[in-house]
C-alpha positions as CSV (number, residue, x, y, z in Angstrom):
1,X,162.0,33.5,94.2
2,X,163.2,29.9,94.3
3,X,164.9,28.1,91.5
4,X,161.9,25.8,91.1
5,X,159.6,28.7,90.5
6,X,161.9,30.3,87.9
7,X,162.2,27.0,86.0
8,X,158.4,26.6,85.9
9,X,157.9,30.2,84.6
10,X,160.6,29.5,81.9
11,X,158.8,26.3,80.8
12,X,155.5,28.2,80.6
13,X,157.1,30.9,78.5
14,X,158.7,28.3,76.1
15,X,155.4,26.5,75.7
16,X,153.6,29.8,74.9
17,X,156.2,30.8,72.3
18,X,155.9,27.4,70.6
19,X,152.1,27.8,70.4
20,X,152.5,31.2,68.9
21,X,155.1,30.0,66.4
22,X,153.0,27.1,65.4
23,X,150.0,29.4,64.7
24,X,152.1,31.7,62.5
25,X,153.5,28.8,60.5
26,X,150.1,27.4,59.9
27,X,148.8,30.6,58.7
28,X,151.9,31.2,56.6
29,X,151.4,27.9,54.7
30,X,148.0,29.0,53.4
31,X,149.5,32.5,52.9
32,X,146.8,33.9,55.2
33,X,144.3,33.6,52.4
34,X,141.8,31.8,54.6
35,X,141.8,34.4,57.3
36,X,141.9,37.5,55.1
37,X,139.3,36.2,52.6
38,X,136.9,35.6,55.4
39,X,137.3,39.0,56.9
40,X,137.5,41.0,53.6
41,X,134.0,39.8,52.7
42,X,132.8,41.4,55.9
43,X,134.5,44.8,55.2
44,X,133.2,47.2,52.6
45,X,136.2,48.3,50.4
46,X,134.6,51.7,50.0
47,X,135.1,52.5,53.6
48,X,138.9,51.9,53.6
49,X,140.0,55.2,52.0
50,X,137.8,57.1,54.4
51,X,139.7,55.9,57.5
52,X,143.2,55.2,56.1
53,X,145.2,57.5,53.8
54,X,147.3,54.7,52.1
55,X,145.3,54.9,48.8
56,X,145.8,58.6,48.5
57,X,149.6,58.4,48.9
58,X,150.1,55.5,46.4
59,X,147.2,55.5,44.0
60,X,149.0,53.7,41.2
61,X,150.5,50.8,43.3
62,X,147.1,50.0,44.8
63,X,145.4,49.4,41.5
64,X,147.8,46.8,40.1
65,X,147.7,44.4,43.1
66,X,143.9,44.3,42.9
67,X,144.0,42.7,39.5
68,X,146.5,40.0,40.4
69,X,145.1,39.4,43.9
70,X,141.8,38.4,42.5
71,X,143.3,35.4,40.8
72,X,145.2,34.3,43.9
73,X,142.1,34.3,46.1
74,X,140.1,32.4,43.5
75,X,142.8,29.7,43.4
76,X,143.3,29.4,47.1
77,X,139.7,29.7,48.1
78,X,139.2,26.0,48.7
79,X,141.8,26.0,51.4
80,X,139.5,28.1,53.6
81,X,137.5,25.0,54.6
82,X,140.5,23.0,55.7
83,X,142.3,25.8,57.8
84,X,142.3,25.1,61.6
85,X,139.9,27.2,63.6
86,X,141.5,29.7,65.9
87,X,140.3,32.3,68.3
88,X,139.3,35.6,66.7
89,X,142.0,37.6,68.6
90,X,144.8,35.3,67.6
91,X,143.7,35.2,63.9
92,X,143.6,39.0,63.7
93,X,147.0,39.5,65.4
94,X,148.9,36.8,63.5
95,X,147.4,37.8,60.2
96,X,148.6,41.4,60.7
97,X,152.1,40.1,61.4
98,X,152.4,37.6,58.6
99,X,151.0,40.0,56.0
100,X,153.3,42.8,57.2
101,X,156.3,40.5,56.8
102,X,155.3,39.3,53.4
103,X,154.4,42.8,52.1
104,X,157.9,44.0,52.8
105,X,159.5,41.3,50.6
106,X,157.0,41.5,47.8
107,X,156.8,45.3,47.7
108,X,160.5,45.7,47.5
109,X,160.5,44.0,44.0
110,X,158.1,46.7,42.7
111,X,158.8,49.9,44.5
112,X,160.9,50.6,47.6
113,X,159.4,54.0,48.3
114,X,155.9,52.7,48.2
115,X,156.7,49.8,50.4
116,X,158.2,51.9,53.1
117,X,155.1,54.1,53.4
118,X,152.8,51.1,53.5
119,X,154.9,49.2,56.0
120,X,155.3,52.2,58.3
121,X,151.5,52.7,58.5
122,X,150.8,49.0,58.8
123,X,153.3,48.6,61.7
124,X,151.8,51.5,63.6
125,X,148.4,50.0,63.1
126,X,149.7,46.7,64.6
127,X,150.9,48.3,67.8
128,X,147.6,49.9,68.6
129,X,145.5,46.9,67.4
130,X,145.2,45.4,70.9
131,X,143.7,48.6,72.4
132,X,141.2,49.3,69.7
133,X,137.8,47.8,68.9
134,X,137.3,44.8,66.7
135,X,136.0,46.9,63.9
136,X,139.3,48.9,63.8
137,X,141.3,45.7,63.7
138,X,139.3,44.4,60.8
139,X,139.9,47.6,58.9
140,X,143.6,47.5,59.6
141,X,143.8,43.9,58.4
142,X,142.0,44.7,55.2
143,X,144.2,47.7,54.4
144,X,147.5,45.9,55.2
145,X,146.6,43.0,52.9
146,X,145.8,45.5,50.1
147,X,149.3,46.7,50.1
148,X,151.0,43.3,49.9
149,X,152.5,41.6,46.9
150,X,150.8,39.8,44.0
151,X,151.0,36.4,45.7
152,X,149.6,37.4,49.1
153,X,147.2,40.2,48.5
154,X,143.5,39.5,48.9
155,X,140.8,40.4,46.3
156,X,138.0,42.8,46.7
157,X,134.8,41.2,45.4
158,X,133.4,44.3,43.8
159,X,136.5,44.9,41.7
160,X,136.0,41.5,40.0
161,X,132.6,42.6,38.6
162,X,133.9,45.9,37.4
163,X,136.7,44.3,35.4
164,X,134.5,42.0,33.3
165,X,132.9,44.7,31.1
166,X,136.3,46.3,30.6
167,X,137.6,43.2,28.9
168,X,134.4,43.1,26.7
169,X,135.0,46.7,25.6
170,X,138.6,45.9,24.7
171,X,137.5,43.1,22.3
172,X,135.0,45.5,20.6
173,X,137.6,48.1,19.9
174,X,139.8,45.5,18.2
175,X,137.2,45.0,15.5
176,X,138.3,47.2,12.5
177,X,134.9,48.5,11.4
178,X,136.2,51.6,9.6
179,X,138.3,49.4,7.3
180,X,135.2,47.6,6.1
181,X,133.4,50.8,5.3
182,X,136.2,52.2,3.3
183,X,136.5,49.3,1.0
184,X,133.7,50.1,-1.5
185,X,134.8,53.7,-1.9
186,X,136.6,53.1,-5.2
187,X,133.9,53.3,-7.9
188,X,136.2,52.9,-10.8
189,X,137.2,55.2,-13.6
190,X,135.1,58.4,-14.3
191,X,133.6,59.1,-17.6
192,X,131.2,61.8,-18.9
193,X,128.1,60.8,-20.8
194,X,125.5,62.9,-22.6
195,X,122.1,61.3,-23.0
196,X,120.0,62.5,-25.9
197,X,116.4,61.4,-26.2
198,X,112.9,62.6,-27.0
199,X,111.4,62.1,-23.5
200,X,112.4,61.8,-19.8
201,X,110.3,61.3,-16.7
202,X,109.1,63.3,-14.8
203,X,109.1,66.0,-17.4
204,X,107.5,64.1,-20.2
205,X,106.7,60.4,-20.6
206,X,104.8,58.3,-23.1
207,X,106.4,54.9,-22.5
208,X,109.4,53.0,-21.3
209,X,111.9,55.3,-23.0
210,X,110.9,58.1,-20.5
211,X,111.6,55.8,-17.6
212,X,115.0,54.7,-18.9
213,X,116.1,58.3,-19.6
214,X,115.2,59.1,-16.0
215,X,116.5,56.1,-14.0
216,X,119.6,55.1,-15.9
217,X,121.4,58.5,-15.6
218,X,120.7,58.7,-11.9
219,X,122.2,55.2,-11.4
220,X,125.2,56.1,-13.4
221,X,125.7,59.3,-11.4
222,X,126.1,57.1,-8.3
223,X,128.8,55.1,-10.1
224,X,131.1,58.2,-10.4
225,X,129.8,59.1,-13.8
226,X,129.3,62.7,-15.0
227,X,125.9,62.7,-16.7
228,X,123.9,65.2,-18.7
229,X,120.5,64.6,-20.2
230,X,119.3,66.6,-23.2
231,X,115.6,66.6,-24.3
232,X,113.3,69.0,-26.1
233,X,111.5,71.7,-24.1
234,X,107.9,70.7,-24.9
235,X,105.1,72.9,-23.9
236,X,103.5,70.0,-22.1
237,X,106.3,69.9,-19.5
238,X,104.6,70.8,-16.1
239,X,104.9,74.4,-15.1
240,X,106.6,73.5,-11.8
241,X,109.6,72.4,-13.7
242,X,109.5,75.2,-16.2
243,X,109.7,77.7,-13.4
244,X,112.9,76.2,-12.0
245,X,114.7,76.1,-15.4
246,X,117.7,78.4,-15.7
247,X,118.6,80.1,-19.0
248,X,122.1,79.1,-20.1
249,X,122.3,80.8,-23.5
250,X,121.1,80.8,-27.1
251,X,122.5,80.9,-30.6
252,X,121.4,80.3,-34.2
253,X,122.2,77.2,-36.1
254,X,122.2,76.2,-39.8
255,X,119.9,73.3,-40.3
256,X,118.5,72.8,-43.8
257,X,120.3,72.1,-47.1
258,X,119.6,75.7,-48.2
259,X,121.4,77.2,-45.2
260,X,118.3,78.2,-43.3
261,X,119.0,79.0,-39.6
262,X,117.0,78.3,-36.5
263,X,117.1,79.5,-33.0
264,X,118.5,77.2,-30.3
265,X,117.8,78.1,-26.7
266,X,119.3,76.2,-23.7
267,X,117.4,75.9,-20.4
268,X,119.0,73.9,-17.5
269,X,117.6,72.0,-14.6
270,X,119.5,70.0,-12.0
271,X,118.4,67.2,-9.7
272,X,119.9,64.0,-8.1
273,X,123.3,64.7,-9.4
274,X,122.1,64.9,-13.0
275,X,122.1,68.0,-15.3
276,X,119.1,68.3,-17.6
277,X,119.4,70.6,-20.6
278,X,116.3,71.5,-22.6
279,X,116.5,72.6,-26.2
280,X,114.1,75.5,-26.6
281,X,112.4,76.4,-29.9
282,X,108.7,77.3,-30.2
283,X,108.6,76.5,-33.9
284,X,109.2,72.8,-33.3
285,X,108.2,72.2,-29.7
286,X,105.1,74.3,-29.3
287,X,102.8,71.3,-29.6
288,X,101.1,69.9,-26.5
289,X,102.3,66.3,-27.1
290,X,105.9,65.2,-27.9
291,X,104.7,63.1,-30.9
292,X,102.2,64.3,-33.4
293,X,102.5,62.8,-36.9
294,X,105.5,61.7,-39.0
295,X,105.3,64.6,-41.4
296,X,105.9,67.0,-38.5
297,X,108.1,64.8,-36.4
298,X,110.8,64.3,-39.1
299,X,111.8,68.0,-39.3
300,X,111.4,68.3,-35.5
301,X,113.9,65.5,-34.6
302,X,116.3,66.4,-37.4
303,X,116.6,69.8,-35.7
304,X,116.8,68.3,-32.2
305,X,119.6,65.9,-33.0
306,X,121.8,68.6,-34.5
307,X,120.8,71.2,-31.9
308,X,121.7,68.9,-29.0
309,X,125.3,68.5,-30.3
310,X,125.6,72.2,-31.0
311,X,124.5,72.9,-27.5
312,X,127.3,70.8,-26.1
313,X,129.8,72.7,-28.1
314,X,128.2,76.0,-27.0
315,X,128.4,75.0,-23.3
316,X,132.0,73.8,-23.8
317,X,131.0,70.4,-22.3
318,X,132.8,67.7,-24.1
319,X,131.5,64.2,-23.2
320,X,133.4,60.9,-23.6
321,X,130.2,59.2,-24.8
322,X,127.1,60.5,-26.5
323,X,124.3,58.0,-25.8
324,X,121.3,58.5,-28.1
325,X,117.9,56.6,-27.9
326,X,115.6,55.4,-30.6
327,X,115.0,56.8,-34.0
328,X,114.2,60.4,-32.7
329,X,117.9,60.8,-31.9
330,X,119.4,58.3,-34.4
331,X,120.9,61.0,-36.6
332,X,123.3,62.0,-33.7
333,X,126.0,59.4,-34.7
334,X,125.9,60.6,-38.3
335,X,126.2,64.3,-37.2
336,X,129.1,63.4,-35.0
337,X,131.1,61.9,-37.9
338,X,130.1,64.5,-40.5
339,X,129.0,68.0,-39.5
340,X,130.8,67.9,-36.0
341,X,133.8,65.8,-36.8
342,X,136.2,68.7,-36.5
343,X,134.7,70.0,-33.2
344,X,135.3,69.0,-29.6
345,X,132.2,67.0,-29.3
346,X,133.1,65.1,-32.5
347,X,135.7,63.1,-30.5
348,X,133.1,61.4,-28.4
349,X,132.1,57.8,-28.9
350,X,128.5,57.1,-30.1
351,X,126.1,54.6,-28.5
352,X,122.6,54.0,-29.9
353,X,119.9,52.1,-27.9
354,X,116.9,50.5,-29.6
355,X,113.9,50.5,-27.3
356,X,111.5,49.4,-30.0
357,X,112.6,48.4,-33.4
358,X,109.1,48.8,-34.9
359,X,109.5,52.6,-34.9
360,X,112.4,53.6,-37.3
361,X,111.7,57.1,-38.6
362,X,111.2,56.1,-42.3
363,X,110.2,58.9,-44.7
364,X,110.9,60.3,-48.1
365,X,114.6,60.5,-48.8
366,X,114.6,64.0,-50.3
367,X,112.7,65.4,-47.3
368,X,115.1,63.9,-44.7
369,X,118.1,64.9,-46.8
370,X,116.8,68.5,-46.9
371,X,116.1,68.9,-43.2
372,X,119.2,67.1,-42.0
373,X,121.7,68.6,-44.6
374,X,123.7,65.4,-44.3
375,X,126.2,64.7,-47.2
376,X,125.1,62.6,-50.2
377,X,127.4,59.7,-49.4
378,X,125.4,58.6,-46.3
379,X,122.3,58.1,-48.5
380,X,123.1,54.6,-49.9
381,X,121.7,51.2,-49.4
382,X,124.2,50.3,-46.7
383,X,123.3,53.3,-44.6
384,X,120.2,55.6,-44.9
385,X,118.5,54.5,-48.0
386,X,115.6,51.9,-47.8
387,X,113.4,50.7,-50.6
388,X,115.2,53.0,-53.1
389,X,113.0,56.1,-52.4
390,X,112.9,56.2,-48.6
391,X,115.4,57.1,-46.0
392,X,115.6,55.3,-42.6
393,X,116.9,57.4,-39.7
394,X,117.4,54.5,-37.4
395,X,119.2,52.5,-40.0
396,X,121.7,55.3,-40.5
397,X,122.3,55.5,-36.7
398,X,123.0,51.7,-36.6
399,X,125.6,52.1,-39.3
400,X,127.5,55.0,-37.7
401,X,127.3,54.2,-34.0
402,X,130.2,52.6,-32.1
403,X,128.0,50.4,-30.0
404,X,124.4,49.3,-30.5
405,X,122.4,48.2,-27.4
406,X,119.0,46.8,-26.9
407,X,117.1,46.7,-23.6
408,X,117.3,42.9,-23.1
409,X,119.7,40.1,-24.1
410,X,116.9,38.0,-25.7
411,X,115.7,40.9,-27.8
412,X,119.2,41.5,-29.1
413,X,119.1,38.1,-30.7
414,X,115.4,38.3,-31.8
415,X,115.8,41.5,-33.9
416,X,118.3,39.6,-36.1
417,X,115.6,37.2,-37.2
418,X,113.0,37.7,-39.8
419,X,110.1,37.4,-37.3
420,X,111.3,40.3,-35.2
421,X,113.7,42.2,-37.4
422,X,111.1,44.6,-38.9
423,X,112.9,44.6,-42.2
424,X,116.3,45.4,-40.7
425,X,117.3,41.8,-39.8
426,X,120.0,41.6,-42.5
427,X,121.4,45.0,-41.7
428,X,121.5,44.1,-38.0
429,X,123.2,40.7,-38.7
430,X,125.9,42.6,-40.6
431,X,126.5,44.8,-37.5
432,X,126.0,42.0,-35.0
433,X,129.6,42.4,-33.6
434,X,128.6,45.7,-32.0
435,X,125.2,44.6,-30.6
436,X,124.8,44.2,-26.8
437,X,121.7,43.4,-24.8
438,X,121.4,45.0,-21.3
439,X,118.1,44.4,-19.5
440,X,116.3,47.5,-18.1
441,X,115.6,48.0,-14.4
442,X,113.1,50.2,-12.6
443,X,113.5,53.2,-10.3
444,X,113.1,51.4,-6.9
445,X,112.7,54.8,-5.1
446,X,109.6,55.6,-7.1
447,X,108.3,52.1,-7.3
448,X,108.5,51.1,-3.6
449,X,105.5,49.7,-1.8
450,X,107.1,50.4,1.6
451,X,107.1,54.1,0.9
452,X,104.3,54.5,-1.7
453,X,102.0,57.2,-0.4
454,X,99.3,56.3,-3.0
455,X,98.6,52.9,-1.4
456,X,95.9,52.1,1.1
457,X,98.5,50.2,3.2
458,X,102.3,50.3,2.7
459,X,104.2,47.0,2.9
460,X,107.4,45.2,2.3
461,X,108.4,41.5,1.9
462,X,107.7,40.9,5.6
463,X,104.2,42.3,5.7
464,X,103.1,41.8,2.1
465,X,100.7,38.8,2.8
466,X,98.8,40.8,5.4
467,X,98.8,44.3,4.0
468,X,98.2,43.3,0.3
469,X,94.7,42.3,1.4
470,X,94.0,45.9,2.5
471,X,95.1,47.2,-0.9
472,X,93.1,44.6,-2.7
473,X,90.0,45.7,-0.8
474,X,90.7,49.3,-1.5
475,X,91.1,48.6,-5.3
476,X,87.8,46.6,-5.4
477,X,86.0,49.5,-3.7
478,X,87.5,52.2,-5.8
479,X,86.8,50.5,-9.2
480,X,83.3,49.2,-8.4
481,X,84.2,45.6,-8.1
482,X,82.6,43.2,-5.6
483,X,84.6,43.3,-2.4
484,X,85.7,39.7,-1.9
485,X,89.1,38.7,-0.7
486,X,88.6,35.1,-1.9
487,X,88.5,36.1,-5.5
488,X,91.7,36.3,-7.6
489,X,92.2,39.8,-9.2
490,X,94.1,39.8,-12.5
491,X,95.4,43.2,-13.7
492,X,96.4,44.5,-17.1
493,X,98.3,47.8,-17.5
494,X,99.3,48.5,-21.1
495,X,99.0,50.5,-24.2
496,X,96.0,49.0,-26.0
497,X,97.8,47.9,-29.2
498,X,98.3,44.7,-31.1
499,X,102.0,44.5,-29.9
500,X,100.8,43.9,-26.3
501,X,99.0,40.7,-27.1
502,X,95.6,42.1,-26.5
503,X,94.0,40.0,-29.2
504,X,94.9,37.0,-27.1
505,X,93.4,38.6,-24.0
506,X,90.2,39.4,-25.9
507,X,89.9,35.8,-26.9
508,X,90.3,34.2,-23.4
509,X,88.3,36.6,-21.3
510,X,85.0,34.8,-21.8
511,X,86.7,31.5,-20.7
512,X,88.4,32.8,-17.6
513,X,85.6,34.8,-16.1
514,X,83.8,32.9,-13.4
515,X,82.5,33.6,-9.9
516,X,86.1,33.4,-8.5
517,X,87.8,35.8,-11.0
518,X,88.0,39.5,-11.4
519,X,89.9,41.5,-14.2
520,X,91.0,45.1,-14.2
521,X,92.3,46.8,-17.4
522,X,94.1,50.2,-17.5
523,X,95.2,51.9,-20.6
524,X,94.4,53.6,-23.9
525,X,95.1,52.7,-27.5
526,X,93.3,51.2,-30.5
527,X,89.6,51.8,-30.5
528,X,88.8,48.1,-31.2
529,X,90.3,47.1,-27.9
530,X,88.9,50.0,-26.0
531,X,85.4,49.1,-27.2
532,X,85.9,45.4,-26.5
533,X,86.9,45.9,-22.9
534,X,84.0,48.3,-22.3
535,X,81.7,45.5,-23.6
536,X,83.2,43.1,-21.1
537,X,82.8,45.6,-18.3
538,X,79.1,45.8,-19.0
539,X,78.7,42.1,-19.4
540,X,80.6,41.1,-16.2
541,X,79.5,43.9,-13.9
542,X,81.1,43.8,-10.5
543,X,83.9,41.5,-11.8
544,X,85.4,43.4,-14.7
545,X,86.6,47.0,-14.9
546,X,87.8,48.8,-18.0
547,X,89.6,52.0,-17.0
548,X,90.2,53.5,-20.5
549,X,92.7,56.1,-19.6
550,X,96.2,56.3,-18.1
551,X,96.2,57.3,-14.5
552,X,99.4,57.0,-12.5
553,X,97.6,56.8,-9.2
554,X,95.3,54.0,-10.4
555,X,98.4,52.2,-11.8
556,X,100.0,52.1,-8.4
557,X,96.9,50.8,-6.8
558,X,96.5,48.0,-9.4
559,X,100.1,46.9,-8.9
560,X,99.5,46.7,-5.2
561,X,95.9,45.4,-5.2
562,X,95.9,42.7,-7.9
563,X,97.1,39.1,-7.3
564,X,98.5,38.6,-10.9
565,X,99.4,40.8,-13.8
566,X,99.0,39.9,-17.5
567,X,101.8,40.7,-20.0
568,X,101.1,38.5,-23.0
569,X,103.1,40.6,-25.6
570,X,103.6,39.6,-29.2
571,X,107.1,41.0,-28.7
572,X,108.5,43.0,-25.8
573,X,112.0,44.5,-26.0
574,X,112.2,44.6,-22.2
575,X,109.0,45.5,-20.5
576,X,108.7,47.3,-17.2
577,X,105.3,46.2,-16.0
578,X,106.4,42.7,-15.0
579,X,109.3,44.2,-13.0
580,X,107.0,46.6,-11.2
581,X,104.5,43.9,-10.5
582,X,107.1,41.7,-8.9
583,X,108.3,44.7,-6.9
584,X,104.7,45.0,-5.6
585,X,104.2,41.3,-5.0
586,X,101.9,40.6,-7.9
587,X,102.7,37.4,-9.9
588,X,103.4,38.1,-13.6
589,X,101.8,35.9,-16.3
590,X,103.9,36.6,-19.4
591,X,104.9,35.3,-22.8
592,X,108.5,34.1,-23.2
593,X,109.8,36.9,-25.5
594,X,112.4,39.6,-25.2
595,X,112.8,41.0,-21.7
596,X,109.9,39.0,-20.4
597,X,111.9,35.9,-20.9
598,X,115.0,37.4,-19.3
599,X,113.3,38.6,-16.2
600,X,110.6,36.0,-15.4
601,X,111.6,32.5,-14.4
602,X,108.7,30.0,-15.1
603,X,107.2,28.5,-11.9
604,X,108.0,24.9,-11.2
605,X,105.5,23.1,-9.0
606,X,107.8,20.1,-8.2
607,X,110.5,22.1,-6.5
608,X,108.5,25.3,-5.8
609,X,110.8,27.6,-7.8
610,X,110.3,30.4,-10.2
611,X,108.6,33.8,-10.0
612,X,105.8,33.8,-12.6
613,X,103.8,31.8,-15.1
614,X,104.9,31.8,-18.8
615,X,103.9,30.4,-22.2
616,X,106.0,30.3,-25.4
617,X,104.1,30.3,-28.7
618,X,101.8,33.2,-29.5
619,X,98.5,31.4,-29.1
620,X,95.4,32.2,-27.0
621,X,95.1,28.6,-25.9
622,X,98.5,28.8,-24.2
623,X,97.6,32.0,-22.5
624,X,94.5,30.4,-21.2
625,X,96.5,27.5,-19.9
626,X,99.0,29.8,-18.1
627,X,96.1,31.7,-16.4
628,X,94.5,28.5,-15.3
629,X,97.9,27.3,-13.8
630,X,98.1,30.5,-11.9
631,X,94.5,30.2,-10.6
632,X,95.0,26.6,-9.6
633,X,98.1,27.4,-7.4
634,X,96.3,30.4,-6.0
635,X,93.2,28.5,-4.8
636,X,94.7,25.1,-4.0
637,X,98.1,25.8,-2.6
638,X,98.1,29.3,-1.2
639,X,101.3,28.6,0.8
640,X,103.4,28.1,-2.3
641,X,101.7,31.2,-3.9
642,X,102.6,33.4,-0.9
643,X,106.2,32.1,-1.0
644,X,106.4,33.1,-4.6
645,X,105.1,36.6,-3.7
646,X,107.8,37.0,-1.2
647,X,110.4,35.7,-3.7
648,X,109.3,38.3,-6.2
649,X,109.5,41.2,-3.8
650,X,113.1,40.2,-2.8
651,X,114.2,40.0,-6.5
652,X,116.6,42.7,-7.5
653,X,114.9,44.7,-10.2
654,X,116.8,47.9,-9.7
655,X,119.2,49.6,-12.2
656,X,122.3,48.8,-10.1
657,X,123.6,45.8,-12.1
658,X,122.5,47.2,-15.5
659,X,124.1,50.5,-14.8
660,X,127.4,48.7,-14.0
661,X,127.2,47.0,-17.4
662,X,126.6,50.3,-19.2
663,X,129.6,51.9,-17.4
664,X,131.8,48.9,-18.3
665,X,130.8,49.5,-22.0
666,X,131.5,53.2,-21.8
667,X,135.0,52.5,-20.3
668,X,135.7,49.9,-23.0
669,X,134.8,52.4,-25.8
670,X,136.9,55.2,-24.4
671,X,140.2,53.7,-23.0
672,X,142.4,56.3,-21.3
673,X,146.1,55.6,-20.5
């Protein structure tokens, strides 16, 4: 070969090497991202472990580069468009070389052992790349780039999607939900309370006292209180409860001044965390009704008050507080400080609640002194004696109790005035420092339109506007009224007595009855009111109904079916009907007295606030005006009326807040260090 030929071949070789070097440097500048990103999108990452065993040998090192490589590709992606176009063979070959060289440097910083395995298999793949098909070369390129360092590795598109929900889950775990749930666990100090009263729902009930004796102990039990309820075992208690009572023991107790003894039996029943003890004695509680006449009731409740405390000692259950209710249990504070002062139960504090001051247990002094066997010193003008010859059981309880409560704050102030004091206003003003008013609530489990099975259509505050119409129609059909949704239905559920303002109702009925109004009355009481309402039913047939009885099912349907409810009481210690009516979405029309004033905010048309219609002075004209204001809003501005209905249903009328006030009072009376 001539020298000229050799020189020409050397020049050709030099030019080829320069071209190859130039291609490698160009690819190195963009870190081969443009080439590999284009090819990786064509290769399915799932197929790689099937053909190459690199992932199996180093499962941990292949996971970490994926996470970092995704960010590198995202940042360098725009360089793909500016990269110079090369032949397919050159791109594949140079990429394999550059990535192999880079992988050795980067992998050494992490793990030498892993890098050697990856580099060895990648090099062997390079040598055979020229003899294999294009598909094999693409697979080798993708696998070699997977093993490179954080800076040069290429991302797998599918891994990006899978990492996004992982980050979201991590943020959810950070939220400390269990800490929030554990905060309200501490319910405060624990105290034991014995409730002593003459009635308790569902065993026996004649009025609001039965509801309070039922709902308040259940609410206190939820506030970490140990509660026991003691009532007489009347024969009128339903048999289904009698059968479940458990005999706890019996004994004989001295009752009268002459030392006469009487049998005391104890029957027990438990429900909703509350223990109910029934004082059993056929001589006193064999009557069908809890109250008969004062001549028989005085001995009965003298016996009951003493027997209840004796039963606590017999059961060895010493309460921190003995909470007695109304005149029927008003002798309990006196017994605690006299006959039982040296016993365990004598250390308890005494709370007396007045549910209705009109009923005081006033009778001949000698009779009460004989049946109670109380010492002579309690029968004086500052304690039991009234009008020289009579004894007042409630007055004695007020004197000896540690705390006197009423069932509303307004009533606590009213009973200290001559108008509402019932003859005890001066005595109550003297003991005003221990008077506390706590408004009643209702049992929202029993009175719940969303679960009330007695209704034609159940509803809550969201569905009241729609479903109340169905209950209104059902009420009209069941009571013989004209079925007309465009008429306003006004309900009245009450004992038919003068206290409930029925003389005002009797006066205004002829004025309010028109073709757009219907009235429904439910209750029993004085004959004059029963006869008057029967007369109106006959006069306004189809628009007036007088249901002269008390039926629990009918009461539920009236609350749910009527549009408004009348409570125009002359005085009302608390009142439960207005609370139940608001719970059922019926607008109350009330007089501003006692608990009615505390629970019903008068409606204000200008700013559309309030939850009922009220009047102050006890006059029939003012009641007529309140009814007309309600009818005007109902017919002329139904939107505001419906908003008030929803407001009433969302109002908290439960025992929750009231029970907390009672518990605070118990803790204050019995400090423990």
